[in-house]
N, C-alpha and C positions, 0 to 999 in steps of 0.2 A: 440637315443641320449644317450651317455655314462652317467652312473649313477651320477658321479661327476658334469657333466654339468648340469643335472637335478637339483641337489642341489643347485649349484650355481644360477641357473635360479629362483628357488624358494625362495632363501634367506635362506635356511636350509644349515648351514656350518658344521653340526655335523662331517662329515667325514674329514674335513679339519683342525680341530683344532690341532690335533698332528702334521700334516705335516707343518702347519705354524709356530708351536712352533719349529720344528726342523729347520726350515729355517730362523728363528728369524726375521719373517715379520708378519704384521697383517693378520688375516684371510681374511679380507675385500680386502686387496690389492692382496692377492693370488687369490681370487675368481675373481677380476676383470681382472687379467692376464690370467686366464683360460678361461673366457668368451669372451676375445679378440683373443684367439687362440694362444697367445705368450707363454703360459705354459701349460703343461700337468702333470697329476698325474698317475704314474703306480700303480693301485689298483685293484686286482682281487678278488671279492668276493668268487671265487672257491678255493682260497688258503689264507693261513695266513701268512702274513710277513708285515714289516713296509713300509707303502706307500712311493713312491718316487717321488718327484716334479722335473721336468725337464724343464728349460726354463727361462723367464724373472722373476726376483726376487728371484730365487733359486739359491743355490750354484752350481758351475760346477761339474758334475757328472762324474763318471768314469765306463765304462763297460769293462767287461773281457771276452774274448772268450776262450771257452774250447771245448772239444769234440773229439770223435774217428776218426780215418781216415782208409782208406783202407789198410794202410801199418802198421800202429801202433794203435793197437785196445785193450786198457786196460780199461774198465769202471772203475775199482777200482782206477787207476791212475787219471782218469778225475775227479772222486768225490773227490779225495785227493787235486787236483789242484783247484777245485772250493772252497773248504774249506780254502785252503791257500789264494786265492784271497780275500774271505770274511774277513779273519783275517788281511789282509793288506790293508783294506778299500775300496774294490769294492762296488759300489752301484748297479750294476746289472751284471747278468751273461748271456751270450748267449751260448747256445748249438748248436754247428755247427757239430755235429756228422755225419759223412758219411760211417762209417764202423762198421760191427757187427750189434747187435740188437738195432737199432736206437731207437725204441718206448721204450724199457726197460731202456735205458740209459737216455732218457729225463724224464721218470718217477721218476728216482731216483733224478736227479737234481731238480725236481720240489718239491721235499721234503724239500728243503733247505729254510731257512728263507731269502729270497732275490727275487727281481723280475727277471724272467727269459725270454729271448727271443729267438727266433728260425728263421731260413730261410727255411720255408716249401718246397721249391722246391728241397732242398737236399734230403730230404726223398722221395719226389714225384718222382725223377729220379730213385731212387733205386727201387720204387715200379714198375716202368715202365719198368725197366730193362736197358735202356740207354735213352740218351737226345731225340734222334729222335724219339723214340716211345712214349715220354711223351705226353699225351693229355690234353685238358682243364679239362675234367671230373676228371682225376686222380689227377691234381694239386689243383683243388677246393675241392675235398674231403679230400685231405691231409690237406689242410688249416682248414676245418671245424673239422676234427677230433683232430687236434692239439689244436684248441680253446676249444673243449669240455673237453681236459685234464687239462686246466687251464693255458696255456701258456699266459704270460702277455703282450708280444708285439711281432710284427712280422716284419722282413725285407722282403719286397716284391718289386721286381724289375719292377714296373708298367711303369716307364718311358723309358724302353728299347723297343722302338717301331720302326716301319719301317722308320719313319722319322729320328730318331736318328741314324739307321742304315746307311741311305743314307749319313748323315753327316760323319760318320767313314769311308765311302768308299770315300767320297770327299776329306777328309783331313786324309790320313793314318798316324797311330802312329807306332812308334818303337815297343812298347809292345802290340799293339792290345787291346784286352779287357782281364784285369786281374781280374775283379770281377768274382767269381766263378758262382754266381747266374746270373750276367749279361751274362756271356759266354754261359750258358744254354739257356737262351731266345734268344740269337743272333744265337746260332746253330739251334735252332727250327725255326726261321723265315727264315733263310738261306735254311733250308732243305725243308720246306713246302711252303715258299713264302707268308705265311699268318701272320696276326697281332699277336703280343704277346696277348695271352688270358687275362692277367691280366689288360692290357690296353684296349683292345676291350670290355671286360665285367667288367669294373671298377665299375659300379654302383652295379652289383650283388656282387662283392668282399665287397664292403662297406656294403651291406646288412648282410653279414655274420659277418664282423667284428662288426657291430652295435648290432647284435643279442647277441654276447658274450662279449661286452664291451672291445674289443682287440684294443689298439692303433696300427696304421699302422707306420711303419718306412720305408719311401719311399727310397728304396735302390739306391745307387750311382752305377749302373751297367756299367756307362762310366767314372768312376773315372780314372784319369791318373794313370798309374802304373809305369812311369818312369819319371824323372825329366824332360827329353827332350820333353815329351808328354803334359806337363801341359797347353800349350796355344792352343792346337789342338781343333778342332771345335765340336766334339761329346760331350765333357764334357759340354759346354755352352748350346748347343741344349737340352740336358737332363735337365739342370737347368730350361729352360723355360718350358718343358713339366711338371716336378715335381711341378713347381709354379702353374699351372693349376690344376693339380691333388690334390694338398695340399688344394686349395680353394674349390674344390669340395667335399673333405672329411669334410672340416670345416662347409660346408653348411649343410651336412648331419649329423653333431653332432658327427662325429667320430674323436677321438684324432688322430693327426699326427704329426710326426717330420720328418725331411729331413736329409739325409745322404750326406756327402759332400766329396770333393776331397782327393785323397791319397797322391800324390807326387806332390810337386811343389816348386817353389823358395820362399825362406822366405819372399821376398819383395811382393809377390802376395797374401799371405794369407789373410791380412786384407781386401783387395779389394774383394776377392772372398767370404768371410764370409759375407760381408755386402750386396754384390750383391744378394747371395742366400736368406739372410733374406728379402731383398725387395721384390724379385721375388715371394716368397712364402707366402707372407703376415705375415712375421716375425714368422714364425713356428720355434719351437725348433730345433736347428741344432745339428746333431750328426756327428763326425768326427772321421776317422781313421788317426791319426797323426794330420796334413800332415807331411810326411817325407820330410825333406828339402835338403836331398841329397842322391844318390844311392850307394855311394862308401864305406860305412861303415858296410857292412854285420856282423853281431855278435853284433853290437852297435845300431841297429835300434831302440831299446827302447829310446835311447838317441836322435837320430835324429828325432823319432816321438814326444818325449817329448818337444823338442824345437819347432817343428811346433805347437804341441798341446797348449802350453804356448802362443804363438802368436795368435792362432785361439780363445782360450778362451778369451783372453785379447779384441779380436776384437768383441766378442758376441757370439761364439760358446758355447753351453749349455752342451754337452755330449761328453766325449772324450773315444774313444776306446783304451784300452791298446795296445801297440805294444810291443812285447817281444823280447829279445836279439836273438832269434831264427828264427825271422820273415825272410822269403825268404830262410831259409836254413833247417828247420826241424820242427816236431810237437813239441811245448814247453813242457818242463818237469816242474816239481814242482818249481825248483829254477828260471826257466825263468819266470814263472807266477809271483812269488814273486817280482823279479826285475823289471819286466815290470808294475806291479801293482802300485810298489812303486814310480816309475819314473812318471807314468801317474797321480798319486795323487799330486806329486810336481807340475806338469804342471797345474793341475786344481787349486791348491792353488795360483799359480802365477797369474792366470786368475781371481780369486776371489779378489785378491789384486787390479789388475788393474781396477776391477768393483767396488772398493771400498766397498767390504762387511766388515761390521763392526767386525763380528766374526773372519774373517781372519786377519784384523789388529790388533784386541786384541791379538791374539797369537804371532805376531811380537813384539808388545810392551812388552808382557811377557818375550819373550826370550831376548830382549835387556836389560831389568832390571836384569834378571837373569845372564846373562853374565857379566854384569857391577859388580855385587855382587859376582862373581865368586862361585856362588851357582849351584853346578852341579847337584843336585837332582832336583832343580826346572828347569833347563834347560832340563833335560830328560824329564820332565812332559810336558814342552811346545813344545818339538820336536815331529814331525810327527811320527818318528820311534825311540823312546827314548831308547829301549833296545840296538838297533844297536850303538846308539852314545855312550852309557855307555860302551859298549865292547870295542870300539875304544879308548875311553878316558883312560880305565883302563889297556889297554895291556903294557904300559911301566911302570906299578904300580901306587900306589896311588900318587897324585901330586895336590898341591892346584891350581896351574894353568895348562895350557896344556904343554905337554912335549916338545913341539917345542919352546916355549919361555922360560919355566923354570924360572930362577931368573930374567930374563930380560922382564918380562911380562909388557907390555905397560900399562895396566890398573893400575897395582899396582905402578908402577913408577910415573905415573901422580897423582894418589891419595895421595902418600906419599909426593910428592913435594907440593900439594895443602895444605895438613896438616901442612907442616912446614911453608909454607907461611902465613897460617891463625894464 
């Protein structure tokens, strides 16, 4: 049983006081949500960082993916990107490195003051040499090794099993399998005809995660990768499988969250979020996007933020940043900054829809500051105040904005009211 769960069960909330303060909810309410499985806390005693609550009662969180690739491999650049993500409000980092010295890269990321997640099969495939030669022992050894290093959560595609593969064959998709981890497991099953070892030996996997207090993020290996694939069967079949696996993890005292769909119509988002929540026992939900259109490459941080805001409003708890370079290239530092900021905006929209008092308080403060034409107060209330200040001042100092100038609506009405009075 996770150490946080043990504390909640015993009534000792010593580790939760700082978390509940950050979330602006009572410790008792946070503990109830944890015990019900509707909230988890990323807290690893092997590392020092501010614990992060994800789920019911907590604010919507943002994850940022970084990591080397086989084509572009600069550990220094990835560390710089991670720090830029943190500076712009990231709540967690995932190291998805697939090129160069993966272990060394991860150890550097783990030095940062933030929860860090991984997808262990990426390293396992590199250890094996290729996907076809990857076996269960190599995969489980990789998981255990990363757990010992202090990784805070792991994406594991346990729901990509033979039954889901049959659904994929029965109802083919334009983009097939776009999840990299999902594609690895699919290739393994097609090559061997055998079951995914993470599904087949799920109880053993839970034992490892329980030993090291590692939350499992049940990966969406069959997430649709194209708008036209969003209603295909494989995704829904995986939902059902993940629901069963989520409940088994909960019964074992292992923290779990669920990863959800990638590309879909805006009108489908709320339904899918609520369905996943119900199927999985209201486990915290972690989403990439969803991206609501495929025809805006270079602006997918915007299409993802639109979907992320809708998902968070419907109950999603954890949004994965989508960068402007999604589907095009490995993100650079500027892509990370822009993607993180748009994801944070989407998360805030979700918090407003969920009536979080802290989110509403910032809106009230901004409204009052704008009415008073108090620019410094506006910058303080803004999510990215320095950027707002730079835009306002680019046309020189001005009491109003330079678009309205002397025809400022606020001033006109105020002056008219003063004369009336």
